[in-house]
N, C-alpha and C positions, 0 to 999 in steps of 0.2 A: 545594454543601453537603456534598460528599463528605469534606472535611477537618474536619468538625464534631467538636469535642472531646467525647469520651464521658466525662461526669463521673460519679463514683460518688455515689450518694445518701447523704445524711447518715443516721446511725443513728436519729435522731429520726424522719425521714421513713419509714424502713423499719419502725420500731416502730409508728408511727401507721397505716401501711398494713396491717400485719398485724393490728392491733387491730380496724380497721374490717372487714377480711375475716373475721376470726373472729366478729365481732358479727353478720355477715349470713350466716354459714355455715348451710347447710341440712342436715337429717338425711340421713346416707348419703353426704355429700360427702367425697371423699378429701382427704388432706393435700396431694397434688399439685394438685388443683383449687383448694384454698384458697390455696396458694402462688402459683398463676397469677393468681388474682383479686387477691391482695395486690400482685403486680407491676404489674397494670393500674392499681390504685389509686395505687400509688407513682408511676407515670409521669404520672398525672393530676395528682397533687400537685406534681410537679416542673414540669410544663407550666404550672400555675397560678402557681407561684412565679416562673417566667421571665416570664410575662405581667405580673405585678405589678411586677417589677423594671424591665421595659421602660416601663411606664406611669410609674413613679417617675422614671426617667431623663428621659422626655419632659417631665414636670411640672417637674423641676429645670431643664431647658434653657429652658423657657418662662419660668420665674421669673427666670433669669439674663438672658434677652433683655429682659424687661420692665425689670429693674433697670438694664441697660446703656442702654436707651432713655431711661429716666427720668433717669439720670445725665447723658446727653448733652444732654437737654432742659434740665436745670438749669444745665449748663455754658454753654449758649447763651443763657441768660436769656430763653428764649422764653416767651411768655405761656402760662400753664398752663391747660389745659382741665379744668374741673371737671365731673365727671359725678356726678350725684346719683341715687341709687337710692331709689325710693319704694316702701315696703312697704305694701300695703293689706290690712287685716284681712279675712278671709273671713267673710261674713255666714252662710255655712253652718255654720262652726265655732261661732259664737255661738248660732245657732239650735239646734244639737244640744246645746250646753251647757244652755241654758234648758230644752229639752225633757227632758233627763235629770234636771234638778233637779225639774221638775214631776212627772215620773214617780216619782221617789224620795219626794217629799212625799206623793203620792197613795198610794203603797205603805204608807208609815208611817201614814196616816190611814185606810186601808182597814178594819182591824179595828174601828174605832169606828163604822163605818156598818152593821155587821151586826146 
């Protein structure tokens, strides 16, 4: 990794890093300290962007592989395997919805009981 190409960060990334650094700036902090914090934030943003690009590449590779596999299966006229996804409603979600409505109605009727 010694030959790693050192890329210059985009002006948007630099501006965003400086904005964040200034937003978290403490009283009595020097400009140099703020600049160093901005550089750290900038490196973090760049690393995050690289990770997201790598994930996107892997996702695209997987999509292409699935498409190729499906195309080859269609070409072979092999029997297609159907997978069915069954979604089951959560009883907890419905219970919370009912409880919230009961609470709301009770809140509205509360002044009438006084």
